[in-house]
C-alpha positions as CSV (number, residue, x, y, z in Angstrom):
1,M,1.3,129.1,-88.6
2,N,0.7,127.5,-85.4
3,K,4.3,125.4,-84.5
4,S,2.9,122.2,-83.7
5,L,1.0,122.1,-87.2
6,A,4.3,123.3,-89.1
7,L,5.9,120.3,-87.4
8,V,3.5,117.7,-88.4
9,I,3.5,119.2,-91.8
10,L,7.5,118.9,-91.9
11,L,7.4,115.4,-90.9
12,L,4.6,114.2,-93.3
13,L,6.8,115.7,-95.9
14,S,9.9,114.2,-94.7
15,Q,8.2,110.9,-94.5
16,S,6.9,111.2,-98.0
17,S,10.2,112.2,-99.4
18,F,12.1,109.2,-97.5
19,A,9.3,106.9,-99.0
20,Q,9.7,107.9,-102.8
21,S,13.4,107.1,-102.9
22,W,15.2,103.8,-103.9
23,H,18.4,102.5,-104.2
24,G,20.3,99.2,-105.2
25,N,23.7,97.8,-105.9
26,S,24.4,94.7,-107.8
27,G,26.7,91.8,-106.2
28,E,29.8,89.9,-107.1
29,K,28.1,87.4,-109.0
30,H,26.3,87.7,-112.7
31,M,22.7,88.3,-112.8
32,P,21.2,86.5,-115.9
33,V,18.7,88.4,-118.0
34,V,16.1,86.8,-119.9
35,E,14.5,88.6,-122.6
36,L,11.4,87.4,-124.0
37,F,10.0,88.7,-127.4
38,T,6.3,88.3,-127.4
39,S,3.2,89.2,-128.5
40,E,-0.8,88.9,-127.6
41,G,-1.5,87.9,-131.0
42,C,0.9,85.3,-131.4
43,G,-0.5,81.7,-130.9
44,A,2.7,80.0,-129.9
45,C,3.7,82.8,-127.3
46,P,1.6,81.8,-124.3
47,P,4.2,78.6,-123.3
48,A,6.9,80.9,-123.0
49,D,4.9,83.9,-121.3
50,R,4.1,80.7,-118.8
51,W,7.6,79.6,-118.6
52,A,8.9,83.1,-117.7
53,K,6.1,83.6,-115.3
54,G,6.9,80.3,-113.6
55,L,10.5,80.8,-113.2
56,A,10.2,81.9,-109.6
57,S,8.6,78.5,-108.6
58,Q,11.7,76.7,-110.0
59,G,14.1,78.3,-107.7
60,L,14.9,81.1,-110.0
61,G,13.2,84.3,-108.5
62,D,14.4,87.7,-108.6
63,D,17.3,87.3,-106.7
64,K,18.6,84.7,-109.6
65,V,17.2,86.5,-112.9
66,V,16.0,89.5,-114.6
67,V,13.1,89.0,-117.0
68,L,12.2,91.8,-119.5
69,G,9.0,91.1,-121.4
70,F,9.1,92.8,-124.5
71,H,5.9,93.2,-126.9
72,I,6.9,93.7,-130.4
73,D,4.7,95.3,-132.8
74,Y,5.4,94.0,-136.3
75,L,2.5,91.4,-135.5
76,N,0.0,94.0,-135.0
77,D,-0.8,94.3,-138.4
78,R,-0.8,90.4,-139.4
79,K,-2.9,88.4,-136.5
80,G,-5.7,90.3,-136.5
81,W,-5.2,91.9,-132.9
82,I,-3.4,95.3,-131.8
83,D,-1.4,95.0,-128.6
84,R,-1.6,97.7,-126.6
85,F,1.6,97.1,-124.9
86,A,3.9,96.6,-128.3
87,K,6.4,99.1,-129.4
88,P,8.4,100.0,-131.9
89,E,11.6,100.3,-130.2
90,F,10.8,96.6,-128.4
91,S,11.1,95.3,-132.0
92,D,13.9,97.0,-132.5
93,R,15.8,95.7,-129.5
94,Q,14.9,92.3,-130.6
95,R,16.3,93.2,-134.1
96,Q,19.5,94.8,-132.7
97,L,20.2,91.1,-130.7
98,V,19.5,89.3,-133.7
99,L,22.0,91.1,-135.4
100,L,24.3,90.4,-132.6
101,N,23.8,86.7,-132.7
102,L,24.3,86.6,-136.5
103,Y,20.9,86.1,-137.4
104,K,18.7,87.2,-140.4
105,T,15.2,86.9,-139.3
106,V,13.2,87.6,-136.1
107,F,10.5,85.1,-134.5
108,T,8.0,84.9,-131.8
109,P,8.3,83.9,-129.2
110,Q,12.0,84.3,-128.9
111,I,14.1,84.2,-125.6
112,I,17.5,85.3,-125.3
113,I,19.6,84.7,-122.4
114,S,22.3,87.7,-121.2
115,G,22.6,88.4,-125.2
116,E,22.6,84.6,-126.5
117,T,19.6,83.1,-128.3
118,V,18.2,80.1,-126.8
119,H,16.2,77.9,-129.3
120,A,15.8,75.0,-127.0
121,W,14.6,77.1,-124.0
122,E,12.0,74.4,-122.4
123,R,14.8,72.3,-122.0
124,H,18.0,74.0,-121.7
125,A,17.3,77.6,-120.5
126,N,17.1,76.9,-116.6
127,K,20.4,75.3,-116.6
128,L,21.7,78.2,-118.8
129,I,20.6,80.5,-116.1
130,E,21.9,78.5,-113.3
131,A,25.2,78.5,-114.6
132,I,25.6,82.1,-115.4
133,N,24.8,82.7,-112.0
134,G,27.8,81.3,-111.0
135,F,30.0,83.6,-113.2
136,E,31.8,86.6,-111.8
137,A,30.1,89.8,-112.7
138,E,31.9,91.6,-115.3
139,A,30.4,95.0,-114.3
140,D,29.0,96.9,-111.1
141,I,25.9,98.8,-111.1
142,D,24.5,101.2,-108.6
143,I,21.1,102.9,-109.0
144,S,19.3,105.6,-106.9
145,V,15.7,106.2,-107.8
146,S,13.8,109.3,-106.7
147,K,10.3,110.5,-107.4
148,D,8.9,113.9,-107.9
149,D,5.3,114.8,-109.2
150,D,5.5,113.5,-112.5
151,S,8.9,111.5,-113.1
152,Y,11.2,109.3,-111.7
153,Q,14.8,110.4,-111.7
154,L,17.6,107.9,-111.7
155,T,21.3,108.1,-110.8
156,T,23.0,105.1,-112.3
157,K,26.8,104.5,-111.4
158,T,28.7,101.8,-113.4
159,T,32.2,100.0,-113.3
160,V,32.9,98.0,-116.2
161,R,36.1,95.4,-115.9
162,G,38.1,94.4,-119.0
163,D,39.8,96.5,-121.7
164,A,37.3,94.9,-124.6
165,N,34.5,95.4,-122.2
166,K,35.6,99.0,-121.5
167,Q,35.7,99.6,-125.3
168,H,32.2,98.2,-126.2
169,A,29.9,98.6,-123.2
170,K,26.4,100.4,-123.3
171,L,24.2,101.2,-120.3
172,Y,20.4,100.2,-121.0
173,I,17.5,101.1,-118.6
174,A,14.1,99.2,-118.4
175,L,10.9,99.8,-116.6
176,T,8.8,96.7,-115.9
177,E,5.5,96.2,-114.5
178,D,3.9,93.0,-112.9
179,D,0.5,91.9,-112.5
180,I,-1.2,93.7,-115.6
181,T,-4.5,91.9,-116.8
182,S,-5.3,92.0,-120.7
183,T,-7.9,90.2,-122.7
184,A,-7.3,89.6,-126.4
185,F,-10.4,89.6,-128.1
186,G,-8.9,88.8,-131.7
187,G,-5.7,87.0,-133.2
188,D,-4.6,83.6,-132.4
189,N,-5.2,83.9,-128.7
190,R,-8.8,85.6,-129.2
191,G,-10.6,85.0,-125.7
192,T,-7.2,84.8,-123.8
193,T,-7.1,86.6,-120.3
194,F,-3.5,87.3,-119.8
195,N,-1.7,88.3,-116.4
196,H,1.8,89.7,-117.6
197,Q,4.6,89.9,-115.5
198,N,7.7,92.0,-116.1
199,L,6.1,93.5,-118.6
200,V,8.7,96.3,-120.1
201,R,7.0,99.8,-120.3
202,Q,10.0,101.9,-121.2
203,W,13.3,101.0,-122.9
204,L,16.2,103.6,-122.8
205,G,19.4,103.5,-124.1
206,P,21.8,102.7,-125.2
207,F,23.8,105.0,-123.1
208,D,27.6,105.5,-123.6
209,L,30.1,104.8,-121.1
210,T,33.4,106.0,-120.4
211,E,36.9,104.1,-121.6
212,T,37.9,104.3,-118.1
213,G,35.2,102.0,-117.1
214,D,33.4,104.4,-114.1
215,T,30.6,106.4,-115.5
216,V,27.4,108.2,-113.7
217,T,24.4,108.5,-115.8
218,T,21.5,110.7,-114.9
219,T,18.1,109.4,-116.5
220,E,14.5,110.7,-116.4
221,I,11.4,108.8,-116.8
222,K,8.0,110.0,-117.2
223,I,5.2,108.5,-115.0
224,D,2.2,107.5,-116.9
225,P,-0.9,107.4,-114.7
226,E,-2.1,104.1,-115.9
227,W,1.1,102.5,-114.2
228,Q,0.9,101.1,-110.6
229,Q,3.9,102.0,-108.7
230,Q,3.7,99.3,-106.3
231,N,4.5,96.5,-109.1
232,L,7.2,98.6,-110.8
233,T,10.6,97.8,-111.3
234,V,13.4,99.5,-112.4
235,V,16.3,97.6,-114.7
236,A,19.8,98.5,-115.4
237,L,21.7,96.1,-117.6
238,V,25.5,96.6,-119.2
239,Q,26.2,95.1,-122.5
240,N,29.0,94.4,-124.7
241,L,27.9,95.6,-127.8
242,D,30.5,93.6,-129.7
243,D,30.2,90.2,-128.6
244,G,26.4,90.9,-127.4
245,F,27.3,89.5,-123.9
246,V,25.3,91.2,-120.6
247,L,27.9,92.0,-118.3
248,Q,25.6,92.6,-115.2
249,A,22.0,93.4,-114.3
250,L,20.3,95.0,-111.5
251,P,16.6,95.3,-110.7
252,V,15.5,97.9,-108.1
253,P,11.6,96.9,-107.3
254,L,9.9,100.5,-106.7
255,T,7.7,99.3,-103.5
256,E,6.9,101.5,-101.0
């Protein structure tokens, strides 16, 4: 092979490899997590969807809060519309949080912030997010992401502080996607075209953490050809599953 051609190929491969790796680490302050449980068939959900989508315009952007939009599946057989983004594991996550909050039933929309259900979210959610931003983080997260032909490889390093947290903390990984257009042709929102933001595509965990407080976790996420990589974000969060409080979270956008 011509040496010049070989050098060009080597440079291209090196640049491609560099462009397909990402890294992030959490800060000293707490990153709040908004978990929004919603459905395209739910008539009461669009106001909550719009609120979450509009947080950035209210000064609560990606550097202030993580939003996870979970589309639940238990309304698919009740509302006359199958939400194609809904998964059973997303409904299971809602039920898990409801139990941690000592409630008996799930409902949509439901907004849970850093593990706590917020009922009057229209009045209180923004202030709660701002307050949590001032808390000292109870865990540190470091994520490295690399891409091969058909998957993302994640290495997540976590450090948990506090004896109770070390005993009960677990790691979760989410993959979210922005700017997804979808039209509902049935259900309460018949004829509505949505522009989904922070839509959860994958939800992985819980992953066990060591009681020493320091853990390295490796994870693989298989790539769906439907996903648009420039709109994807990997999110890691550490949660105390005794009291439900999210100790820290870290988003890493997979932008080129």
